[in-house]
C-alpha positions in Angstrom: 41.2 38.0 -43.8 39.4 35.6 -46.2 36.5 35.4 -43.8 36.3 39.3 -43.7 36.0 39.4 -47.1 33.4 36.8 -47.1 31.1 38.6 -44.1 31.1 42.1 -45.5 29.0 41.6 -48.0 26.4 39.3 -46.1 26.6 42.6 -43.6 25.9 45.1 -46.0 22.8 43.4 -47.3 21.4 42.4 -44.1 21.7 46.5 -43.1 20.2 47.8 -46.6 17.2 45.6 -45.5 16.8 46.8 -42.0 17.2 50.8 -43.2 14.0 49.5 -45.9 11.9 48.3 -43.4 12.2 51.4 -41.4 11.6 53.5 -44.2 8.4 51.7 -44.8 7.4 51.6 -41.5 4.6 54.2 -40.1 6.4 56.7 -37.8 5.5 56.5 -34.2 3.0 59.2 -33.0 4.4 61.7 -31.1 3.6 61.5 -27.3 0.3 62.8 -26.0 0.5 66.3 -25.0 -1.2 67.5 -21.4 -4.0 69.6 -22.0 -3.2 73.2 -21.0 -4.5 74.4 -17.9 -7.0 77.2 -18.4 -5.0 80.6 -18.4 -5.9 83.1 -15.7 -8.4 85.8 -16.5 -6.8 89.0 -17.7 -9.2 91.5 -16.6 -12.4 93.5 -17.7 -12.3 92.4 -21.2 -14.1 88.7 -20.0 -17.9 88.8 -19.2 -18.3 89.0 -15.5 -20.4 86.0 -15.7 -18.2 83.8 -17.4 -17.1 82.2 -14.4 -13.6 81.1 -14.9 -12.8 80.1 -11.4 -15.7 77.6 -11.3 -17.2 79.3 -8.4 -20.1 77.6 -6.8 -21.5 79.4 -3.7 -22.9 76.6 -1.2 -23.7 78.7 1.6 -27.3 80.2 3.2 -28.2 83.8 2.0 -29.2 86.0 4.8 -29.5 89.6 3.7 -31.2 90.2 7.2 -28.4 89.0 9.1 -27.4 92.1 11.8 -24.4 94.0 11.8 -22.9 92.1 14.2 -23.6 88.9 12.6 -22.0 90.3 9.4 -18.9 91.4 11.2 -18.5 88.0 12.8 -18.4 86.2 9.6 -15.7 88.3 8.4 -14.0 87.9 11.6 -14.2 84.2 11.8 -15.0 82.8 8.3 -12.7 85.0 6.2 -9.6 85.1 8.5 -6.6 86.9 7.3 -4.3 84.6 5.7 -1.1 84.4 3.5 0.8 82.1 1.7 3.0 80.6 4.5 5.1 78.0 2.5 3.5 75.0 4.2 1.4 73.7 1.6 2.1 72.2 -1.9 3.3 72.9 -4.0 5.0 76.0 -2.3 6.6 73.7 0.7 8.6 71.3 -2.1 9.7 74.9 -3.5 11.4 76.1 -0.2 8.8 79.0 0.4 8.7 78.4 4.3 11.9 79.9 4.2 11.0 82.5 1.7 8.4 84.5 3.1 8.9 87.1 5.9 9.4 85.4 9.2 6.6 87.3 10.9 3.1 86.6 9.8 1.1 89.7 8.3 -1.5 89.3 11.0 1.0 89.6 13.7 3.0 92.3 11.9 2.2 95.0 15.0 4.4 92.6 17.0 7.2 92.9 14.7 7.1 96.7 14.9 7.6 96.6 18.5 4.1 97.6 19.7 2.0 96.5 22.4 -1.5 95.1 20.6 -3.3 96.2 17.5 -2.5 99.5 15.8 -4.9 101.8 17.2 -6.2 103.5 14.1 -5.5 103.0 10.8 -6.5 104.8 7.2 -7.2 103.0 4.2 -7.5 105.4 1.2 -8.7 104.7 -1.9 -7.7 105.7 -5.6 -11.3 107.3 -6.3 -11.3 110.4 -8.0 -13.3 111.6 -5.1 -10.4 112.0 -3.0 -9.4 115.6 -5.3 -10.3 118.6 -3.6 -10.9 116.4 -0.1 -8.3 118.2 2.0 -8.3 115.2 3.9 -4.8 114.6 3.8 -3.4 115.9 7.5 -5.8 113.9 9.0 -4.8 110.6 6.7 -1.3 111.1 7.9 -2.4 111.1 11.5 -2.9 107.6 11.7 -0.7 104.8 12.8 -1.1 102.9 9.3 -1.8 104.1 6.3 -2.7 101.7 3.5 -2.8 102.7 -0.5 -3.4 100.8 -3.5 -1.5 99.7 -6.5 0.5 102.4 -8.2 -1.6 105.3 -6.2 1.0 108.3 -5.7 1.1 111.0 -3.0 3.5 113.4 -4.6 1.7 116.5 -5.6 -1.5 115.3 -3.9 -0.7 115.5 -0.3 -3.4 118.0 0.3 -5.8 115.7 -0.3 -4.6 111.9 0.0 -1.4 112.8 2.4 2.3 111.8 2.1 2.6 108.9 4.6 2.2 104.8 3.5 3.2 102.2 5.5 1.4 99.2 4.0 0.9 99.1 0.1 -1.6 96.3 -1.2 -1.0 95.4 -5.0 -2.6 93.3 -7.7 -0.4 91.0 -10.0 -0.4 93.4 -13.1 1.2 95.8 -10.9 3.8 93.3 -9.6 4.5 91.9 -13.4 3.8 94.5 -16.0 6.8 97.0 -16.7 4.8 99.9 -16.9 4.5 100.2 -13.2 8.3 99.9 -12.9 7.8 97.6 -9.5 11.1 96.7 -9.3 12.5 100.5 -9.1 9.7 102.8 -8.2 10.1 104.1 -4.5 6.0 103.6 -4.3 6.9 99.8 -3.4 9.9 100.7 -1.3 10.2 101.0 2.6 6.7 99.6 3.0 5.0 96.6 3.5 3.9 95.1 0.7 0.9 92.9 0.2 0.0 91.2 -3.3 -2.9 89.2 -4.6 -3.7 87.1 -7.7 -6.8 85.7 -8.9 -7.0 82.0 -8.0 -9.5 78.9 -8.4 -12.7 78.9 -5.9 -11.7 75.4 -5.0 -8.2 76.9 -3.6 -6.4 74.4 -6.0 -2.7 75.8 -5.2 -1.0 73.7 -7.6 -2.9 74.8 -10.5 -2.8 78.8 -9.0 1.2 78.6 -8.9 0.9 77.0 -12.6 -1.0 79.8 -14.3 0.1 82.7 -12.2 2.3 85.5 -12.8 3.2 86.6 -9.5 5.3 84.1 -8.0 8.3 84.4 -10.0 8.4 88.3 -9.2 7.9 87.7 -5.7 10.5 85.0 -5.0 12.9 87.6 -6.8 12.0 90.5 -4.7 12.1 88.7 -1.6 15.7 87.2 -2.2 16.9 90.6 -3.5 15.1 92.3 -0.3 14.3 89.8 2.5 14.4 92.6 5.0 11.2 94.1 3.3 7.9 92.7 4.7 6.2 91.2 1.2 3.1 89.0 1.6 1.0 87.0 -0.9 -2.3 86.8 -0.2 -3.6 83.2 0.0 -6.8 82.2 -1.9 -8.4 80.9 0.9 -9.1 84.8 2.4 -10.2 86.6 -0.4 -12.6 83.8 -1.7 -14.1 83.6 2.1 -14.4 87.5 2.0 -16.5 86.5 -1.5 -18.8 84.2 0.3 -19.5 86.6 3.5 -20.5 89.4 0.5 -22.5 86.8 -1.4 -23.9 85.2 1.6 -25.4 88.9 2.8 -27.6 89.0 -0.6 -30.1 87.2 -2.3 -28.7 88.7 -5.8 -25.9 86.6 -7.5 -22.8 88.7 -7.5 -19.9 88.3 -10.0 -18.2 85.2 -9.8 -14.7 86.9 -9.5 -12.7 87.8 -6.4 -13.6 91.5 -4.2 -11.9 94.6 -5.2 -8.1 95.4 -3.9 -9.9 97.9 -1.9 -12.5 95.4 -0.1 -9.7 93.2 0.4 -7.2 95.9 1.9 -10.3 97.1 4.1 -10.4 93.7 5.7 -6.5 93.0 6.1 -6.6 96.5 8.2 -9.6 95.3 10.2 -7.6 92.6 11.3 -4.4 94.4 12.5 -6.2 97.6 13.7 -8.7 98.6 16.6 -10.4 101.4 14.0 -10.2 101.4 10.6 -11.2 104.5 8.7 -11.8 104.1 5.0 -11.3 107.2 2.7 -14.0 107.8 0.1 -14.4 104.3 -0.7 -18.1 105.0 -1.0 -17.9 108.6 -2.4 -19.0 111.5 -0.8 -22.2 113.0 -2.3 -20.8 116.5 -2.9 -17.5 115.0 -4.6 -18.9 112.1 -6.4 -17.3 111.7 -9.7 -17.0 109.6 -12.6 -13.4 109.8 -12.5 -11.9 106.3 -11.6 -8.6 107.7 -10.0 -7.4 110.6 -8.9 -4.0 110.3 -10.2 -5.1 109.7 -14.0 -7.8 110.6 -16.6 -10.4 108.1 -17.6 -14.2 108.2 -16.4 -15.8 105.4 -15.4 -18.4 105.4 -13.1 -18.7 101.7 -12.8 -15.2 101.9 -11.0 -16.4 104.1 -8.3 -20.1 102.7 -7.9 -20.1 99.4 -9.6 -22.7 98.5 -12.3 -24.4 95.6 -14.0 -21.4 94.6 -15.9 -18.8 94.9 -13.4 -16.1 92.4 -13.1 -15.7 92.6 -9.2 -18.5 92.7 -6.7 -18.5 96.2 -6.2 -22.0 97.3 -5.5 -22.0 94.5 -2.9 -18.8 95.3 -1.3 -20.0 98.6 -0.9 -23.5 97.7 0.2 -21.7 95.7 3.0 -19.3 98.1 4.1 -21.8 100.9 4.7 -24.0 98.4 6.6 -20.6 98.2 9.0 -19.8 101.7 9.0 -20.0 103.0 13.0 -19.3 106.6 12.1 -21.9 109.2 11.9 -23.7 111.2 9.3 -21.0 114.0 9.3 -17.9 111.8 8.7 -20.2 109.9 5.8 -20.7 113.6 4.2 -16.9 114.0 3.9 -16.1 110.6 2.3 -15.0 108.8 5.7 -16.4 105.2 6.8 -15.3 104.2 10.2 -15.2 100.7 10.8 -14.5 98.4 14.0 -11.3 96.3 13.8 -11.9 92.3 14.6 -10.3 92.6 17.9 -13.4 94.7 19.1 -16.1 92.3 18.0 -16.7 90.0 20.7 -18.9 87.0 21.2 -19.1 85.5 18.2 -20.7 82.1 17.6 -21.0 81.8 13.8 
């Protein structure tokens, strides 16, 4: 016990010295933080020329190319692609088991049909759909695509009542106002979603800043029987390349509209695609943006110098590949060939 009485004062003095040294030492600097990834653009409040996706077009601009050449560009260089879980970061996250087993481009086989759908309707949300009386014709097609939260109830005479494919953007999937989890608009249909992404197809950055992926995962787990696809950025940016290559003007460095993406999707699935009021008919051309809600914005339908999407150039291209006659055009209907009917492409 005597040795304890001798050593305890020594230990107390030593501990006091250590604490004093610690108190006088400068604090350790905090660990360096990784620079945050730039957030995805939120929408039209950003200026169209901001180039937030670092778009750098390196292709050839050939506005003089033929209609056949444009169709071949769309068919071969902008092939329909969805996220299939084979690329990082999705492969590490188990998406190969999460995505639908039947690829979107082979959806017709999953429906027990031989070959492509024969005729398909792409129904725009334009205000020009009002008073069109096109509903019965739209419903007569094998497949009918609509966009975002566009309704049919109460508008059947003009827009029809059938929906088999619905293409939605990330806002519809993530914002509570659209009721994506509960609304009947998004049930008993094939869902196709998209979200803006880097032009260089950096999928890890896309996943890090995207809003689409968690709701997508949740819905696939809750309802694995419903076909639900996420468009690959390599699809919609190559569509953008085709649009840019068809004009010498610099188009907006942002992805195409949902409407243009939907047209390209259906051209990959169908032998013939009928597009309704994407290019407004002369008699019903209006500043009303959507047929189901109030709000005038002529740029929404016709594009403008401050457009976020390359709207004017999309519509110009679609008019170029229209194979319908003048009477259909006056009714607001464009007829486009499916890619399966475009032969002998040497691009």
